[in-house]
C-alpha positions as CSV (number, residue, x, y, z in Angstrom):
1,A,17.1,0.0,2.7
2,Y,16.7,-0.6,6.5
3,R,15.2,-4.0,5.9
4,R,18.0,-5.1,3.7
5,A,20.7,-3.8,6.1
6,L,19.1,-5.6,9.0
7,G,18.9,-8.8,6.9
8,V,22.6,-8.6,6.1
9,L,23.5,-8.0,9.7
10,V,21.4,-10.9,11.0
11,A,22.8,-13.2,8.3
12,A,26.4,-12.1,9.1
13,L,25.8,-12.7,12.9
14,V,24.3,-16.1,12.4
15,A,27.0,-17.1,9.9
16,L,29.8,-15.9,12.2
17,V,28.3,-17.7,15.2
18,A,28.0,-20.9,13.2
19,A,31.6,-20.6,12.0
20,G,32.8,-20.0,15.6
21,S,30.9,-23.0,16.9
22,F,32.5,-25.1,14.2
23,L,36.1,-23.8,14.9
24,L,36.0,-23.3,18.6
25,D,34.3,-24.8,21.7
26,L,32.0,-21.9,22.6
27,D,30.7,-23.8,25.6
28,S,34.0,-23.2,27.3
29,L,35.3,-19.9,28.8
30,T,38.5,-20.2,26.7
31,G,36.6,-20.5,23.4
32,N,34.3,-17.7,24.4
33,R,37.2,-15.4,25.4
34,I,38.8,-16.0,22.0
35,F,35.7,-15.8,19.8
36,T,33.8,-12.9,21.4
37,P,36.3,-10.2,20.6
38,V,36.8,-11.5,17.1
39,L,33.0,-11.6,16.6
40,T,32.7,-8.1,18.0
41,I,35.2,-6.6,15.6
42,L,33.7,-8.5,12.6
43,L,30.2,-7.3,13.5
44,T,31.5,-3.7,13.7
45,S,32.8,-4.0,10.2
46,A,29.6,-5.7,9.1
47,N,27.5,-2.8,10.5
48,E,29.6,-0.2,8.7
49,A,29.5,-2.2,5.4
50,A,25.8,-3.0,5.5
51,C,24.6,0.5,6.6
52,G,27.0,2.2,4.3
53,G,26.2,-0.1,1.4
54,F,22.4,0.5,1.6
55,G,22.8,4.3,2.3
56,V,21.3,4.5,5.8
57,I,24.3,6.4,7.3
58,P,23.6,10.2,7.6
59,E,27.3,11.2,7.5
60,P,29.6,8.3,6.5
61,K,32.8,10.4,6.8
62,K,32.5,10.7,10.6
63,L,31.2,7.2,11.2
64,S,34.5,5.8,12.7
65,R,34.6,8.6,15.4
66,R,30.9,8.1,16.2
67,A,31.4,4.3,16.4
68,V,34.4,4.5,18.8
69,T,32.5,7.0,21.0
70,A,29.2,5.0,21.1
71,V,30.8,1.5,21.5
72,G,33.3,2.8,24.1
73,A,30.6,4.6,26.2
74,G,28.3,1.6,25.7
75,T,30.9,-0.8,27.0
76,A,31.5,1.2,30.1
77,F,27.8,1.6,30.8
78,L,27.0,-2.1,30.2
79,T,29.9,-3.3,32.3
80,F,28.5,-1.2,35.2
81,A,25.0,-2.5,34.5
82,A,26.2,-6.1,34.5
83,I,28.0,-5.7,37.8
84,C,24.9,-4.1,39.3
85,F,22.8,-7.1,38.1
86,G,25.2,-9.5,39.8
87,A,28.1,-10.2,37.5
88,P,31.0,-11.6,39.5
89,L,33.8,-9.1,40.1
90,T,36.3,-12.0,39.9
91,K,35.4,-12.2,36.2
92,A,35.8,-8.5,35.4
93,L,37.6,-9.2,32.1
94,D,34.9,-11.6,31.0
95,T,32.3,-9.0,31.9
96,V,34.1,-6.3,29.9
97,N,34.3,-8.7,27.0
98,W,30.6,-9.3,27.1
99,A,29.9,-5.6,27.5
100,F,32.0,-4.9,24.4
101,F,30.1,-7.4,22.4
102,Q,26.7,-6.2,23.7
103,A,27.7,-2.5,22.9
104,V,28.4,-3.4,19.3
105,L,25.0,-5.2,19.0
106,T,23.0,-2.3,20.6
107,F,24.9,1.0,20.2
108,M,26.6,0.5,16.8
109,P,23.3,0.7,15.0
110,G,22.8,4.1,16.7
111,A,26.2,5.3,15.6
112,C,25.2,4.3,12.0
113,M,21.6,5.4,11.8
114,L,20.9,8.2,14.3
115,T,21.6,11.9,13.6
116,P,25.3,12.8,14.3
117,G,25.8,15.1,17.3
118,D,22.2,15.0,18.4
119,W,22.6,13.5,21.9
120,S,19.1,14.4,22.9
121,Q,18.0,11.9,20.3
122,W,20.1,9.2,21.9
123,V,18.5,9.9,25.3
124,R,15.0,9.9,23.8
125,V,15.6,6.6,21.9
126,Y,17.7,4.6,24.4
127,A,16.5,5.9,27.7
128,L,12.9,7.0,27.1
129,A,12.0,4.7,24.2
130,R,10.2,7.5,22.3
131,C,10.8,6.7,18.7
132,E,9.6,8.8,15.8
133,D,10.9,7.0,12.7
134,W,12.3,3.6,11.6
135,P,16.0,4.3,12.4
136,E,15.0,5.1,16.0
137,V,12.6,2.1,16.2
138,I,15.4,-0.2,15.0
139,C,18.0,1.1,17.5
140,C,15.5,1.1,20.4
141,S,14.2,-2.4,19.6
142,L,17.7,-4.0,19.3
143,F,18.9,-2.3,22.5
144,Y,16.0,-3.6,24.7
145,A,15.8,-7.0,22.9
146,C,19.5,-7.7,23.5
147,G,19.2,-6.5,27.1
148,V,16.2,-8.6,27.9
149,G,17.8,-11.6,26.1
150,A,21.0,-11.3,28.0
151,W,19.1,-11.0,31.3
152,L,16.9,-14.0,30.6
153,G,19.9,-16.0,29.4
154,S,21.7,-15.3,32.6
155,W,19.1,-17.0,34.7
156,V,20.9,-20.3,34.3
157,V,24.1,-18.9,35.9
158,P,23.3,-19.5,39.6
159,L,21.7,-23.0,38.9
160,D,23.6,-26.0,40.2
161,W,23.7,-27.8,36.8
162,N,27.5,-27.8,36.8
163,T,27.8,-27.4,33.0
164,S,30.5,-25.5,31.2
165,W,28.1,-23.3,29.1
166,Q,26.4,-22.2,32.3
167,K,29.3,-20.0,33.4
168,W,29.2,-16.3,33.1
169,P,29.2,-14.6,30.5
170,I,28.4,-17.4,28.1
171,P,24.6,-17.4,28.8
172,G,24.5,-13.6,28.6
173,T,26.2,-13.7,25.2
174,R,23.9,-16.3,23.8
175,G,20.8,-14.5,25.2
176,A,21.9,-11.3,23.6
177,V,22.4,-13.0,20.2
178,G,18.9,-14.6,20.5
179,G,17.3,-11.3,21.4
180,Y,19.1,-9.6,18.5
181,V,18.0,-12.2,16.0
182,L,14.4,-12.2,17.3
183,A,14.1,-8.4,17.3
184,A,15.7,-8.1,13.9
185,G,13.3,-10.7,12.5
186,V,10.3,-8.9,13.8
187,L,11.6,-5.6,12.4
188,I,12.3,-7.1,9.0
189,A,8.8,-8.5,8.9
190,K,7.3,-5.1,9.8
191,L,9.4,-3.3,7.3
192,A,8.5,-5.8,4.6
193,A,4.8,-5.4,5.5
194,E,5.1,-1.6,5.3
195,E,6.9,-1.8,1.9
196,R,4.1,-4.0,0.6
197,G,1.5,-1.6,1.9
198,D,3.4,1.3,0.2
199,R,3.5,-0.6,-3.0
200,R,-0.2,-1.4,-2.8
201,R,-0.9,2.2,-2.0
202,E,1.2,3.3,-4.9
203,R,-0.7,0.9,-7.2
204,D,-4.0,2.2,-5.9
205,E,-3.0,5.8,-6.4
206,A,-1.7,5.0,-9.9
207,A,-5.0,3.2,-10.7
208,A,-7.0,6.1,-9.2
209,A,-4.9,8.6,-11.3
210,A,-5.5,6.5,-14.4
211,A,-9.2,6.3,-13.7
212,A,-9.3,10.0,-13.1
213,K,-7.4,10.6,-16.3
214,A,-9.8,8.3,-18.2
215,A,-12.8,10.1,-16.7
216,M,-11.3,13.5,-17.7
217,A,-10.7,12.1,-21.2
218,L,-14.4,11.0,-21.4
219,E,-15.6,14.3,-20.1
220,R,-13.4,16.1,-22.6
221,A,-14.7,13.9,-25.4
222,A,-18.3,14.5,-24.2
223,A,-17.7,18.2,-24.1
224,E,-16.2,18.2,-27.6
225,E,-19.2,16.2,-28.8
226,K,-21.6,18.7,-27.2
227,A,-19.6,21.5,-28.7
228,K,-19.9,19.8,-32.2
229,E,-23.6,19.3,-31.7
230,A,-24.0,23.0,-30.6
231,S,-21.9,24.0,-33.6
232,K,-24.1,21.9,-35.9
233,S,-27.3,23.4,-34.3
234,A,-25.9,26.9,-34.7
235,D,-25.1,26.2,-38.3
236,A,-28.6,24.8,-38.9
237,V,-30.1,27.8,-37.2
238,A,-27.9,30.1,-39.3
239,A,-28.9,28.2,-42.5
240,E,-32.6,28.4,-41.6
241,G,-32.2,32.1,-40.9
242,E,-30.5,32.6,-44.2
243,K,-33.2,30.6,-46.0
244,N,-35.9,32.7,-44.3
245,R,-34.1,35.9,-45.2
246,S,-33.8,34.7,-48.8
247,E,-37.5,33.9,-48.8
248,N,-38.3,37.3,-47.3
249,E,-36.2,39.0,-49.9
250,E,-37.9,37.0,-52.7
251,G,-41.3,37.9,-51.2
252,S,-40.3,41.6,-51.1
253,K,-39.2,41.5,-54.6
254,E,-42.4,39.8,-55.7
255,V,-44.4,42.4,-53.8
256,E,-42.3,45.1,-55.5
257,R,-43.0,43.5,-58.9
258,E,-46.7,43.3,-58.2
259,G,-46.6,46.9,-57.1
260,E,-44.8,47.9,-60.2
261,G,-47.3,45.9,-62.3
262,E,-50.3,47.6,-60.6
263,A,-48.6,51.0,-61.2
264,D,-48.1,50.2,-64.9
265,G,-51.8,49.1,-65.1
266,K,-52.9,52.3,-63.5
267,D,-50.8,54.3,-65.9
268,S,-52.2,52.5,-68.9
269,K,-55.7,53.0,-67.7
270,Q,-55.1,56.6,-67.1
271,K,-53.6,57.0,-70.6
272,E,-56.6,55.1,-72.0
273,E,-58.9,57.4,-70.2
274,Q,-57.1,60.4,-71.5
275,K,-57.7,59.4,-75.2
276,P,-60.4,61.5,-77.0
277,R,-63.8,59.9,-77.3
278,F,-66.6,60.6,-79.9
279,D,-70.2,59.9,-80.6
280,V,-71.3,58.7,-84.0
281,N,-74.5,60.6,-83.6
282,E,-72.7,63.8,-83.6
283,E,-72.8,65.9,-86.6
284,N,-69.0,65.8,-87.3
285,W,-68.6,62.1,-87.2
286,W,-67.2,62.0,-90.7
287,M,-64.1,63.8,-89.5
288,Y,-62.9,60.8,-87.8
289,M,-63.2,58.5,-90.7
């Protein structure tokens, strides 16, 4: 979302500057005095639309109040800073005009992206440059890039080239635009790289999760196969035990039958032995005839 919002803001800034260069003579103070306030107001609307459209504003309902406070305080601060750096007092209106434009470039993103009402965060981001997340990095980078760009652009003001675009605040405005575009381009590239890294990490995590799921499925299949083998082994052991038990029972029955046969044989033998016996030599043999 932040990458898209920055891309829209950079595209809007470049398009507006190109349109202003086509319609007005931005190398003259008159064209610059007309175009800069218009550009500033349009950029304010572009910030609100881009940040709101991509959902990077914490509290959209109070954005207008925060924007007025941030841009107003930023204009006063940047006017004072420009005078301290040598801006001519005879061009105070041009200095305020430049400060208003610079405040929109640098402090409007803070009004849109930073936590509402947390002024310690503003001090930490803008004064101490201690950033903890991407909104803070964006605001801090744009602030210092625009400031350095305006400062470097203003180096041509005291030179004796006698050109119209050399007069204050035209070089400062162009330097601020250049610094903004450069910093936004670097931030967009870093955000794109981070998004690619996140997508790559998500793909790797998804692949790892799929591999883990496949491994779990294989382990579960192997466990089921082992359970089936164990069940088959248990069934085989049970069948073997049943077979042995049946054989033992048959053996016991056979032994019992043999015992019964031996008992019957003994009984028959005893009965045979109990029968009366005679001797033919005896005198009463004829009684048995």
